[in-house]
N, C-alpha and C positions, 0 to 999 in steps of 0.2 A: 737602455739601462733598466727599464721596468720589466723587460722579459725575464729577469732573473727572480723577480719577487712576486709575479702575479700568477704563479702556477699553483699556489696554495693559499687558501683563505686566511690562514693563521700566520703568514709570514709578513712581518713588517720590512718595508724598505728601510735603508739608512737614515733617511730623513723622516721617518715615523708614519709613513703612509701604508694603508691597506688598499692596494690597487683594485682588488676585486669590489670593494665598497665604492670606490670612486667610479668604476664602470657601471655599477648599478645606479649611482646618482646621475650618470650621463644618460642612462635609459630613460630616467625621470625627466630630464631636461628635454628630451626629444618626444616625450608624451604630449598628448593634446592638453592644452591650458585649462586650468581651473582656478577660479577666483572665489574666495569665501569672505563674507563680511558678517560680522556680528553687530546687529542692530539693537535697539533698545527693547524691542518687542518680537524680534524674529532673528533667524539666521538665513542668509541668503547665499546660494552658490550659483555662479554663472559658469558654464562649462562649454568649451569649444566642442562642437559636434564633429565627430570623426566621419570622414566621407565613407559612405557604404557602396557596396555594389548595387546596380539598378534592381536586381531581384531580391535582395537581402531585406530582412525586416529590421529597420533602424532600431526598434524598441529593445532588440536583443543585445545591443552594444552600448547601452546608456551607462553613464558613469556614476549615477546615483543609486545606492542600494539601501534597503532598510535592514538594520541589524536587529533591533527589537522595537517595541512600541515607543521607546523614548529616544532611541539613537539612530542616526543615519550616518552614512560613509560616502565620500566622494574620492576618487583616486586619479592619479595621473601616473603613467608608466606602462608596464606590461600587464595585459589583461589577465593572463593565465596566473601570473604571480598574485595579482589582486584578488582573483577568485579564491585562491587558497587561504589568503588572509581573512577574506570575508567569512568563509565557512568556519574558520577557527574562532573568529570573533563571535559569531552567532552562537556556537556551542558554549563559548564561555558565558554569553548573556543568559542563555537557558539554564546552565548550571548554576550560575550566581543566583538566578531567581528561585530555582528549586530549593537552594541551600538557605538563602536569607529571607526568602518570602517576600522580596521586592526587587524591582528592576535595578540593575547596576547603574552607577553614576557614569556621565559621559567620560569623565576623567578616567575612571576604571577601565572602560573599554579602550580608551586611547593608550593607557599604560600597558594594557595587555597586548595590544597590537604592537607597540613599540618594543616590548620584551621579546616577543617572537622574532621581530626583525633584528633586534641586537644579538640574539642567540645564533642567528645565521651568519654573523660576522667573526665568530670565533669558534666555530664547530667544523671539525673534518667531515667531508663527505657531502657538504651542502654548499649553497652560494648564497649571497645576499639577495633579498627580494628587490627587484627593480621597480619599486613602486613607493610613492609618497601619498599619504592620505589626509583628508580632512575628516575629522569625527565631529559631528554636530548634534546638538540636542539641548534639552532644557533641564535644569535643576531647580525645581520650584518655579519662580518667576523669572529666573536668570538664564538667558540664552548662553550657551558654551560653544566655543569653536577651538578644537585642538588640531595640530598638525604633527604627523609622524614622518620620518624619513628613513631611507635604507640603513643608515648607521645605527638606528635604534634609539634615537633622541626624539622626545615629544615635548611640545610647549603649547601654551594657549595663545591665541591671537585675537585681536580685534579685527584685523583684516589682513589677508595674506593671498599669495598666488603660487601655484606650482605648475611644473610643465614647461612647455615651449615659451620662451620669451618672458618667463615669470620675473626675471630681474627688472625689466622695464616696467612691467605692471606694478611691482612692488614699490618701485620708485614713485610712479604716479599716485599710488595709495598714500604713501608716506607724506605727500604734498597735499592731498586733497580729502583725506579721510576725516569725516565728522561723525559723531554718533547720531545716527538717524533712526527714524521708525517708519513703519508701514511701507508705502510705495517708494519713499526716498531712498531706502535701503536697496531696493531692486534697481533704481535708477543708477546709483553709485556702482553697483556691481557691473551693470552693463556698460557704463562709462568706461570703467577700468578694463574691462575685457576687450572692448572695441578699440582700445589704443593699439591692439595687435592683431585683432581678428575682424574680418569683414562683417560690417553690421547687418545681419540678416538673421531671421529665425530659422533659416535653412542651416546655418552654421553655428547656431548658438541654442543651448538648453538653459533655462533659468529654473531653479527649484527653491521653494520657500518652506521653512519650518517654522511653525507658531507653536506657542504653549498648548499642550493638550492634543496636538494633532501630528501626524506623520508628515514628513516632508513630501510636497506634491510639486510636480512640474507646472509652470505657468503655461496656459495655452499659447499656441504660436501667434494668435491674433493679438494677445496682450503684450507679448514680446516685441512684435512689429510696431505696436502702438507707442511703446516707450522708445524704440529706436528712431521712429519718426520724430518724436518730440525733441530727441537729442540732436537729429539732423537739423532741425529748424531753429534750434536755439542758438 
């Protein structure tokens, strides 16, 4: 039945579906898992590390990127699609700063990315981006965490997961989320991710963003120390 309606992005099926958008969302569901948690004093993301070839430099395929001094992005889905969105978000951040003489808010960048994604659901000659993103940063003293998806929607979250097995992890977060600070936020993010990912620093990257600083990856030794505590608890 879908074969009649998935050949053009702007054609709806009789029951109101845009199949190309749903295919893009399926690409996200098959991507590596990412968990984002907004703490009282930081934003923490824990990301499943994609297996790389023996001779490949793993640093070139990491999921966390810096958009400007105030905002970072984590994605799940197709790497090539994400790279296009990242480039356009960086240009918007630079343009906004040149025009307004201040860095754009986290919400502004998330809205801009969502607008690009939405335009690709209703325009001929393009296809939807097979990517969901977390946009994280600070506004004053307040940490912010936004999520966008291929349909072009965006919303703010206290905690969320995207990618493979995200539904199971989201259910875990709904039951166990508490507003935490410092290292406790990192522990909660790792607890959630290890529900579906083997607990090892070889398989997991953790990044932390605090007020006034860019997001940075935790050293593997620190990740392993937290995982060891969780295993002994």
